N, C-alpha and C positions, 0 to 999 in steps of 0.2 A: 529873251532871258526870263521874262515873266512866266512863259510856258514851261521852261525847264524847271523852274522852282515849283510849279504846280505838280509836274510829273514826279519830281523827287518826293514831294509831300505825300502824293498818292501811294508811292512805293513804300514809304515809311509806315503809313497807316496799314497797308496790306501785310507788311512784315509783323507789325505789332499784333494785329488780329490773328495771323497764322500762329504766332508763338503762344498766344492766349489759348487758342483751340487745342494746340498740342499739349500744353500744360494741363488743361482740363481733362483731356483723354488719358494722359499719363496718371493723373491723380485718381481718376475713376478706376483704371486698371489696377493700381496699387491697392485701392480700397477693396476691389473685388477679390484680389489675391488674399488679402488679410481675412476677408469673410470666409473664403474657401478653406483657409487653414483652420479657422475656428470651427467651421462646420465639420471638417474631417475629424478634428479632435473629439467633438461631441458625439460623432456617430461611430467611434471606435467600438467594435463588437466585443463584448466580454466573452470569456470562455464559457461555453455551455457546461452545465453540471454533468451532462453525459460524457463530456470530453475531459473530465478531471479525474486524476488519481492522487491520493494522498499517500506519501511514503515516509516512514520513519528513517531519519538520517543518522542514527547512532551517535557516535562520539562527537559529531558536530553540534549536537543538542538542538537540532532543527527538524521541522517537518517540511518535506518538499511538496509543492503543488505542481503536478505534471500535466502539461497540455498535451493530450493524446491526439489532437488533430494535427498539430504542428510538430509533435515529438520533441518537445523542449521542456526544460525546467522553467516554469513561468514565474514562480515566486517561492518564498520560504516563510514559515511561521515559527515563532519561538516554541520551545518544547522543554521537556524535563532533562535530567542528567542521563545521557546515554539512552535515548528512546529507541526501543526495539519494536514494541507493539503500538498499535494505533487503532482507535475506534471512533466512529462518528455517530452522534445522537443529539437530538434536540438543539441543533444549531451549534454544537460544541465539538471540538476535536479533543479526544482524551489520549494521552501518551503515557506509556509505561516508562519505568526507569530501571533498566536491567543491571543488576549486580552480576558480575561475571566471575564466579568462583565455583569450586567443587560442590559446595552445599547449596548453590543457587541454581546452576544449570547443568550439572553433570558434565563439566568440561572434558573434552576428549584430547588426547595428544594430537599434535600437529601431524596429520597423515603424510604430508609431503616430506617433512624432515625426519619424522619418527621421534622427535623430541617433545617432551611435555611443554605445554604453553607456560608463559611467564605469569604465574599466579599472582605475584605481588602487583604486577602491572594491571592484570585483569581486575583485581579487587579494588583498584582505585576508581573504577567507574561505577555509576549508578547510585541510587538512594532508595528510601522507603516511600518516596512520593510519586503519586500519579498527578500529572499536570493537566489542567483543563484550559483550553484556548477558545475564546469566543470568536467564531468565524467572521462576524461582522466587524468587531473591533480589532481583530487580528492581534490580540494580546492575551497573555495569561491572566485569567480571572479567579483561579482557584487552584490550591494544592491540597491533595487528599493523601493522608498517611494511611498506608495499608499494612504496615507492620513488617515489611520486608521488600526486597527488590522484586518488582513485577516484570513479567516477560511478554507474553502475548495477550491480545485483547480481542473482544468481540462485543457487539451490541445486539439487543433483541430487535426483531423486525419492526415492532411498534415504537422503537426508540425510547422506551421507558427505563431500560436497565443496561448498564455497561458491566462487563465481566472481565476480570484480569487474573491471569495465573500468577501465583506467588510461589515459585519453586522451593525456596528454603523452608516455607511453612507447609508445603505439600497441600495446597488448596487453591480456592478461587475466591477473590474478593468481589462482592456485589455492590455496585454503586447506583444510586438513584439519579437518573439523568436530569431530573428537574431540580431537586434540592442540592445536587452535587455533594452528597454525603455517602459514606460507606454505610450500608445497611445490614450487611451480613458477611460471614466468611464460612465457606463450605469446605470441609476436609475431603480430599480426594485420595488417589493413590500417591505413592512417593514421588517427589520431585515433579510436580505438575508443570507441564510444558506448554502445549498449544491448546487453544480452545476454539470450537466452532459451534454455532447455534443452528438448529434446524430451521428450515424456511417457514414452518408453521409456528415457530416460536415456543414450542412446548418443551423442548429438550436442549441441553447443551452437552457437548462431548469434549472430554479433556484427556489428552495423552499424558501418560506418566512415565517419564524416563527411568525413574528409580526402581520400578517393579514391573515394567513391561505390561502395563494395563491401559485400558481406556475406561474412564469413569463416565457414567451416564447420569446426568443431573435432571431432575424434574424441576422445571423453572417456576411452576406454580407453587409448589411446596418448598422449593429450594432445598431439596434433599437428594442424597445419592440413591439411585435406583439399583445400580450394580456396577462392579468393576470387572470388565471383560479382559481376559488374557489375550494379548495380540503378539506381534513380533518383537524382536529385540530393539531396545531403545527407540520406542515410537516417537515420531516427530510430528509433522503437520497432519491435519485432519480436514476432510471435506465431507459435506452432506449433500445428497442428491436433492434436486429441486422439488421432488415429491415427498421428501423426508423419509423415504423408505429404506435407504441404504447409507452406510457410513464407510468412508475409505480412509485408511490410516497408512502413512508412509513410515516404514520401519527402517530407520537408518542403520541399525546394527546388523541386520542380516539381508539387506538389499531386497526387500519385498514390500508389497502393498497388501494389507488385509482388507477384505470386503466383509462388512457386517450387516446382517438383516436387523433393521431397527425394531421390528416387531418381536423377534425371538431373542434379540441381543446375543446372537451366535455368529461366529465367523463362518461364512459360507464358501469362501475361496481365498486363496493366497496366490499372488502373481509375482513372479520374479522380474525385477527391473534392473536399472543400472546401479553403479556403486554409490552407496550412501544416499539414498533418496531423502529429500528434505521437504521442499514445497510441493503442494498437490492441489489441483483445482479441476472442476467439472464444467463442461460447456452447458449453456442453458437448456439445450435440447436433450441433455442427459445421455448423449451418444458417445462422447469421448472424455477420457480422463488424462490430464497432463501431469507428469511427475518430473520435478527437477532433481537430477542425480548429481549431488554436489561434487564428490571426489571423482566421479566418472566424467564430469564435464559434458553431460548430455541431458536431453529431455526425452523421456519415454512417453509415447502416445499409446494409450490403451483403448481398444474398442470395447465398450461396456456391454455390447450385445454378445460378442464372441468371447469376452473375458480373456483377452490376450493382447500382448504388445504388438502393434501393427507397424510402428515406425520408431526409430531412435534418431533424434535430431542432434547432431554434434554442435557443441558450443565452444567458443574460443577461450573460456575461462571457467573456473568453478562457479556454480550457480546455487542459489538458496531458495528464497521466497519466490513463489509463482502464483499468479492469479489470472483467471479468464475474466475479461470485461463483461459487464451485465448484458451487453448486446451480443456477446459471443463472437465478435469480429476480431478480437486481439487477445493474445496471451502475453502477459508481461512476465519476463523472467529476469530476476535481479541477480547481479553479480557483485558481491562485496569486494572480491578480489580485483576485478577489472574496473569497478566503480562505473558500471553501465547498467542500463535496463535494455534487454534485448526484446524486440517485439516479434512474435511469431504470428503469422497469418494462418488460422486454423483450416482455411480452405486449401492451403498449399502445404501446410505443416513444414514450413521453413522460416528462417529469420528474414524479415523484410525491412526492418528498421532498427536503429540503435539510438538510444538516448544517452549522451555523454554526461557524466556527472563529476563533481569534485568530492562528493560525499559517498559514504557507503549506504546503499539502499537496503532496507530491511522490510518489515511487514508493510503490505500495500492494501489500501481499501478504496472503494469508489463511492 
């Protein structure tokens, strides 16, 4: 009997020790799992600046941050009333506030229905304010009154100046990117629309829908050099990487004008799709992409041969178009479909699509 009691005691001790060891191992595993979770959270890789695009979201009063690596909308920033244009300078995002009326943007009839747009509704959007968002704080830090609804925007390569077209005043507002104050206003042709800055930072080019011209601005003196006659209802503008040529999409007669920056003369006119809108050049200067809004296509122009070499069909009307700085993607925005289509320039076909709930407008990197 005494031996049985001893054996039972030994078994009880073994069981207690075994349970203690199991509890200790389980506790250790749980702690390791917690530490792993914390480590994974800390090592989450932020989006590289080279993989980011900023897009004006119009009536939603937001700016979208697009992750170009994963092809998703990563975040949104606050913006002005109906932002259409956007510019990046000195750690700030500047957004325009487009007023949408005949005196503001030369509104056209709805091409699909043939009926005029609802002007009363259109005029309810926009203001005279350009909004400044601090990228670190992700909040609005300044509102700048430019005297009228602003439309498209650009910044100088050195990040010191931001420029915004003000269609109703037929000119361009100049903003100091450090003081965040309007410092000048330059009169251009009638109904100033789009603005592009040369890569050397010496000139800015403004398309004027009201008189079918392209204004050339000397950015050092902030004066008009010349107003160049181009096609009908000029829209977006692109400047070559060497600053030697300017390209203008003429929405009213379905053409692209090519201008010699030295002589300020039109050297060629290329027929493209219906109602060309957005336009952008590859970094190597070999190809020009044009978004044909009503044609629902993108024209690919060989800039050596000066001719259209391919027409890419799109599933909806397209507007703004930009080639990424590395030349590996072409972003084509569709307000109608609320999508951003991604074209691979090596294939010249759509390879990805970013789905949105907002209307995408001007895009910058």
